[in-house]
C-alpha positions, 0 to 999 in steps of 0.5 A: 101717531106722530113721532120725532124723526128729525135727528140725524147726527152731525158726526155720522160715525158713533166712534167719533162721539166724544168732545175730544174728537168734535173739538179737534175736527172743527179746529182742523177744518175751521181753525179760525171760526169763533168758538167761545165768547165770555163777554164779562172776561173779554175772552174770545177764542177760535176753535184752534185757540180753544183746542190749544188751551184745552190740550195745554191744561190737559198736559198740566193735569198729566204732569201733576200725575192726574191719570186717565179715569181720575175724577176731577171736580170743578166747582166754579162760577161760569167762566172761560176757565171753567169751560177750558178745565172741562174740555181739558178733562175730555182731552186727557181722558179724565172724568169731569165732576161738576159741583154745585157752587151752592154746596157746603157742609154735608152736601159737599162731603157727600159728592166728593165721597161718592165720586172719589175726586182726587183733584179739584178746580175751584174758584177762590171764593170756595176755599173756606168751605173745604177748609171747614169740612177738612178732617184728614183723620176721617174718610170723607172724600174732601180729605182725599183731594190731592191738589186744588187749582184755584181760579182767581176771582179776587181773593186768590192768595187768601184762598191758597193760604186757607187751603194749605193751612187746612192741609191741602196742596193748592196752586193758581189755576193760571199755571195750568195753561202754561203746560206742555200740550197733551196730544193723547188719543181721544177717549172711547165713546163708551168711556166715562166722561162725567159724573153729574149729580142729581137729587136723591128722593129716597136717599142722598143725591146720586152721581149719574155716570155719563159716557162720552157718547151720551154727552155727545148725543144729548148735545146732538139732540139739541142741535136737532131741536134748534137746527143749530148750524155753524153760523149760530151763536148759542147763549147760556146764562145757567150754571155750568155745573148743570147739564142744561148749560153744558150738554144742552148749550155749550156742547151743542154749539161745539157739535154744530161748529157754532160758537157758545156765549157764556154769561156768569149768571142770568139777568132778567133786566139785561137778558135782551141786551146780552142777546143783542150785544153778542148777536145771539141766535139761540138761547135757552130758558129754565123754569121761571127765566122765561116769565122773568124776561117777559115781565121786564118793561117793554122797550122800543128796540126789543125786536132789534136782535138776531134771536130765532129760537129758544129752548124753554123747559117748560114753555110758558104757553100763556105768554109764548105767542106774545113773547115771540112777537115782542122779541121777533123769535121764530119758534120755541122748542121743548123736550123731556128727558133726564140726565140719566136718559138723555131726551127721549121726547122732543118737539119738532122745529117750528111746529105748533105745540099743543099747550102743555105738551113736551114733545113726541117720541124720538122713536129712532133712538128710544123705546118709551112707555107709560106704565102703572108704577106698581105693576109696570104694565102699560096704561091706555092712551090718555091715562097717566103713567110713569115714563119708562125708557130704554135706548135703541143705540149703545151708550146714549143713556147713562151707565148707572149711578156711580158707586151706587150699584144697588140704586142702578139696579133698583131704577133699571128694573124689568129692563127699563129705566124708571123715571119716577115722572108721571106723564100722559100721551094723547091720540096724536102722540104728544106727551104731557108732563103731569107731576112727579111720582118722586119727592124731588123738588125744583126751585129757581132752576135747582133740583132739591132732594127733600131727603137731604133737606130733611136730614138738616132740619132733623139735626135741630135739637128741637125737631122730632120729625120732618117732611119736606114737600114742594108747594106751587110757586106763584109765577107762570112756568114756576116751580116749587117753594119748599115747605118743611112740616115739623113735629117738635119736642119743644117750642121751636121758633121758625125763624131760628130754625131757618137760621140753623139751616144757614151754612148747613144747606144751600140757599136755594134749598132753604125752606120758605115755609115752616109748618108745625104739626102735632103728627105727620100723616102716615101709612100703616107701614109708617111711611109719611103720606106726603100727598096729604101734606101737599093737599093741605098746602099752606095753612093759616098757621104756616110760617112764611119766611118772605112775609115774616117781620124783620 
């Protein structure tokens, strides 16, 4: 049986597995090497410059009484200022908490409450969201923020006025790089480095507690996958509040001593221009991004670029070979993992991947099995089972769910982490993702908690019961569209229900389909049988928001 054996850490000593050590090492060895490009801001930083900026911001945090171990929430669009704020938390031993920029209302309050973040870096555009949920007589976590540093994107003065009127302290982000540099000892690899929120499936979203060593190791896996070296430039256009951009794009560039190129957002029509203009050699696609780029009108100069490798999750196998020929890409690589576990399944570089396969077991670093989800007994080769994982090296998986010990114990049962994902393995050792056992959805690159969407829909006075499911999107390498099946106590206009969701739920999580039913299918124990709803899918009486008359 084949396994993945290509992973050899760039930093051989696990005691060096922290961003602080990585950045300081390259700033010492190659101070003038390019480190970070933000073309839309016209920002270019060498390793020495990036280190100096990060240490000054860390110094300003320290001067404001931010202590080691404190959680610093970051809610901002992609920018060099976001990246430097993130790196400053790593330099000063504080804990980064990336917040999805689509969040507002209950979603926002929940994540601040769980993380107990007392400090925040935000774009000015989001000030009104915090003011809207500020209630300093309540215990929600937003009210516990002691200070906001506000990034100026065009409405700085109004944002600071809004926050101060709501009872918060706030000042411009631009004051942070004016601080005295903090040259603190690097955190220990086992120390908590970040809390990344992942969608809840049977309850509210959970904060994955990621130690510095895991953040490094996840990045190291991508270095191995893509064969990243110091001469490479890695482009990411996915949001930096996601792990895909942070520890699967920007951090890998640091580990390799390469340079990271960040774009504010993905543009299918300008993707190849961005690759060409920044001399990008490696990039990544999530979900439908590959399909969207492929569907652009071909140009005579599509081959005029330096791109050699694309990490795609998933690889749209029906167009992969033609995509490589059109853009001159040497290879696609793939992996399967979770924020909680890093990636225990990896595909070797420039090896033919069977259609639909995710990769091979990284057997030097992980034990993995496919088991019957009811018994935890291993299933035979070829049969579908739940992927369970455990690490062979300390701190390359998460430390559990922050502030939710019962959820940690529930998921790490029988000494294995239970992913909730259904996979199968062939005789050669290749693993294939089949489906989700859990009820999480994924739409437009965003993970969605069906539970959280259901809670918002249920708040409508006319809705008695609600079950949210995913139905297939209609694009290659597509993900889910959101369907809400509802039982009502009075006539509810679907368009009015969706309007009710606006401001209470992120736009990406807003249902496209509303289906009104007499009753939800249930088990004898009164659990909703979502499999039945998925099998029924989009019925003739289902309301489609994208085809509704204007």
